[in-house]
C-alpha positions in Angstrom: 3.4 -21.8 -2.0 1.9 -18.3 -1.7 -2.0 -17.8 -0.9 -1.8 -16.0 -4.1 -0.9 -18.6 -6.2 -3.0 -21.0 -4.5 -5.9 -19.0 -5.4 -4.5 -18.7 -9.2 -3.8 -22.4 -9.4 -5.9 -24.1 -11.6 -6.3 -21.1 -14.4 -7.0 -21.6 -18.1 -4.1 -18.8 -19.5 -5.5 -16.1 -21.6 -9.2 -17.7 -21.3 -9.2 -16.5 -18.0 -11.0 -12.8 -17.1 -8.4 -10.4 -15.7 -10.2 -10.5 -12.3 -9.4 -14.1 -12.0 -6.0 -14.8 -13.2 -4.5 -11.7 -11.5 -4.6 -10.6 -7.9 -4.0 -7.0 -6.4 -1.7 -7.8 -3.2 -0.7 -5.7 -0.3 1.3 -6.8 2.9 1.6 -4.9 5.9 5.5 -4.9 6.6 5.5 -4.3 10.4 3.3 -7.7 10.9 3.9 -9.6 7.4 0.3 -9.7 7.1 -1.3 -9.6 3.6 -4.6 -9.3 2.0 -5.6 -9.8 -1.6 -8.0 -8.5 -4.0 -9.4 -9.8 -6.9 -8.3 -7.4 -9.9 -11.6 -5.7 -10.7 -9.5 -2.4 -11.3 -11.3 1.1 -11.8 -8.5 3.1 -11.5 -4.5 2.7 -12.6 -2.1 6.0 -12.8 1.8 5.9 -12.2 3.1 9.2 -12.0 6.4 10.5 -12.1 7.1 13.7 -10.5 10.8 15.6 -11.0 11.7 18.2 -8.6 13.9 21.1 -9.3 15.3 23.7 -7.0 15.1 26.8 -9.2 17.2 29.9 -8.5 17.0 33.4 -10.1 20.5 35.1 -10.9 21.1 38.9 -11.0 21.6 39.5 -14.9 20.4 36.3 -16.1 17.7 35.8 -18.1 17.0 32.2 -17.3 17.0 30.4 -13.8 19.6 27.8 -12.6 18.1 24.9 -12.0 19.1 21.9 -9.8 17.8 18.5 -9.8 16.4 17.3 -6.5 15.0 13.9 -7.2 12.0 12.0 -9.1 8.8 10.9 -6.8 6.7 7.9 -8.1 3.0 8.2 -6.7 0.6 5.4 -8.0 -3.1 5.7 -7.7 -5.1 2.6 -7.3 -8.6 1.9 -7.4 -10.9 -1.3 -7.3 -14.2 -2.9 -6.8 -14.7 -5.5 -4.4 -17.6 -7.6 -5.6 -19.7 -10.1 -4.2 -21.8 -13.1 -5.8 -23.1 -14.4 -2.5 -23.4 -13.8 1.4 -20.5 -15.5 2.5 -18.6 -14.0 0.0 -19.6 -10.6 1.2 -18.8 -11.4 4.7 -15.2 -12.5 3.5 -14.7 -9.3 1.8 -16.0 -7.2 4.7 -13.4 -9.3 6.9 -10.4 -8.5 4.2 -11.4 -4.9 4.2 -11.7 -4.3 7.7 -8.0 -6.0 8.2 -6.7 -3.6 5.7 -8.1 -0.8 7.3 -6.4 -1.8 10.8 -3.2 -1.8 9.0 -3.4 2.1 8.3 -2.3 2.5 11.9 1.2 2.3 13.8 2.5 -0.7 15.5 3.3 -0.2 19.0 4.9 -1.9 22.0 4.6 -1.7 25.5 1.0 -0.4 27.2 -2.4 -2.1 27.7 -4.8 -2.9 24.9 -8.3 -1.4 25.1 -8.0 -0.9 29.1 -8.6 2.6 30.5 -8.3 4.1 27.1 -8.0 8.2 27.4 -10.6 10.5 26.4 -10.6 12.1 22.8 -8.9 15.3 24.6 -6.5 13.4 26.2 -5.6 11.3 22.7 -5.2 14.2 20.8 -3.4 15.8 23.2 -1.4 12.9 23.1 -1.2 12.2 19.6 0.0 16.0 19.1 2.6 15.5 21.2 3.8 12.3 20.1 4.1 13.7 16.2 6.0 16.5 16.7 8.7 14.4 18.7 8.4 11.3 16.2 11.2 10.8 13.6 11.6 8.2 11.0 14.8 6.9 9.0 14.3 5.5 5.5 17.0 4.9 3.4 17.8 3.2 0.2 18.1 -0.5 0.0 17.2 0.1 4.2 13.2 1.4 3.5 11.8 -1.2 5.9 13.8 0.0 8.9 11.7 3.2 9.4 10.9 3.4 12.9 9.0 6.0 15.1 9.5 7.3 18.9 7.1 9.0 21.3 5.5 7.9 24.4 1.8 8.5 23.9 0.4 7.4 27.4 -2.8 5.3 27.7 -4.0 4.3 31.0 -1.2 5.4 32.4 1.2 3.0 30.8 3.3 4.3 28.2 3.1 2.7 24.5 5.7 3.7 22.2 5.0 3.8 18.2 7.2 0.9 17.0 7.1 0.8 13.3 4.9 3.2 10.9 2.5 1.7 8.3 4.4 0.7 5.6 3.4 -1.9 3.1 4.3 -3.6 0.0 2.2 -3.4 -2.7 2.3 -6.3 -5.9 0.1 -6.3 -9.3 1.1 -8.2 -11.9 3.9 -6.6 -13.9 2.9 -3.4 -13.3 3.5 -2.7 -9.6 6.8 -4.7 -9.0 10.3 -4.4 -8.0 12.1 -5.2 -11.4 15.4 -6.2 -9.6 13.3 -9.2 -8.5 12.3 -12.0 -11.1 8.9 -13.1 -10.6 5.9 -14.5 -12.0 3.4 -11.7 -12.4 1.0 -13.0 -10.7 2.4 -13.9 -7.4 4.9 -13.6 -5.2 4.5 -10.5 -2.8 8.3 -10.5 -2.0 8.5 -8.5 -5.4 6.3 -6.1 -5.0 7.0 -2.3 -4.2 7.3 -1.1 -0.6 6.3 2.6 0.3 3.4 4.4 2.0 -0.3 4.7 1.6 -1.7 8.5 2.1 -5.1 7.3 3.0 -7.8 4.4 1.9 -11.0 5.2 0.5 -13.9 2.6 1.5 -17.1 3.2 -0.2 -19.9 0.8 -0.6 -22.0 1.0 -3.7 -25.2 2.0 -2.5 -26.9 1.4 -5.6 -25.5 -1.9 -5.7 -27.6 -2.6 -1.9 -25.9 -4.9 0.8 -26.8 -8.5 2.2 -28.7 -8.3 5.4 -29.3 -11.7 6.7 -32.4 -11.5 9.3 -31.0 -14.7 11.0 -28.2 -12.9 12.3 -29.8 -9.9 13.3 -29.7 -8.0 10.0 -26.4 -6.7 9.4 -25.0 -5.1 6.6 -22.8 -6.6 4.0 -22.0 -4.3 1.0 -22.7 -6.3 -2.5 -19.9 -3.9 -4.2 -17.1 -2.2 -2.3 -15.2 0.5 -4.2 -11.3 0.9 -2.6 -9.0 3.5 -3.5 -5.5 5.2 -2.1 -2.4 6.8 -3.4 0.9 4.9 -2.9 4.1 6.7 -2.2 6.8 4.4 -3.6 9.9 4.2 -1.5 12.2 2.2 -3.8 14.6 -0.7 -1.8 16.9 -0.9 -5.0 18.8 1.4 -7.2 17.4 3.8 -9.4 19.0 5.7 -12.5 21.7 4.8 -14.4 25.1 4.0 -14.2 27.4 4.4 -17.8 24.6 3.1 -20.3 23.1 0.8 -17.8 19.8 0.7 -15.9 20.8 0.5 -12.3 17.4 -1.2 -11.6 17.7 -4.0 -13.9 17.0 -4.4 -17.5 14.2 -2.7 -17.7 12.2 -0.3 -15.2 9.9 0.5 -14.1 7.3 -2.1 -15.5 9.2 -5.5 -15.9 8.6 -7.9 -19.1 10.4 -9.3 -22.1 12.1 -6.8 -24.5 11.0 -7.3 -28.3 13.0 -10.1 -29.8 14.1 -11.7 -26.6 
């Protein structure tokens, strides 16, 4: 049983509020660590953009358009709400773990030892970015690997893996080629990259600041949002009259009358 399934165990179906019945699940592919958030959704947009190459031919009024591909970008926003100090601490810890997942995974080199100056780090990062490569193909998007050798404290630290993610939310963010419960099973999520995560405590809702701990700040409500660029790891499009992604795409569910 997954962590999400344990949290959801004992729910009472349609009487259970959306934010208690469904969870937004995010898995960091390089480490397989996952974070879960109750579905206090404030934004959900699923954008499909078709890319066409346009060429104007002399003497022809209409340009020739050649199809190149369709990109899918999911925009998500949600609130992380705390009803108590303990829940606020747990929320802040979960958000911190999520934010740390946006950085790449390294192999070699020390951890937090002889950290270079900001100028050295910037030069290293620039040089590494210019030499890094990433391979991702349909059916094997999790094999992305970036190379480069930033120097940390005199020792080489190679970027081993880019920060790729698997995201799952009910049947709205799901690999339709995999059958799963609409509320659980992160393995049925979609793979892709996050273009950046916005972390914004709601200042109007205030903070918990326990004096016995030296008055640290734990937000009562945290607003999170990101754009998710989907890299489908299952076939897309059509084969004759049949969908290659399964019986229905992109939102799994039963057809009328089935």
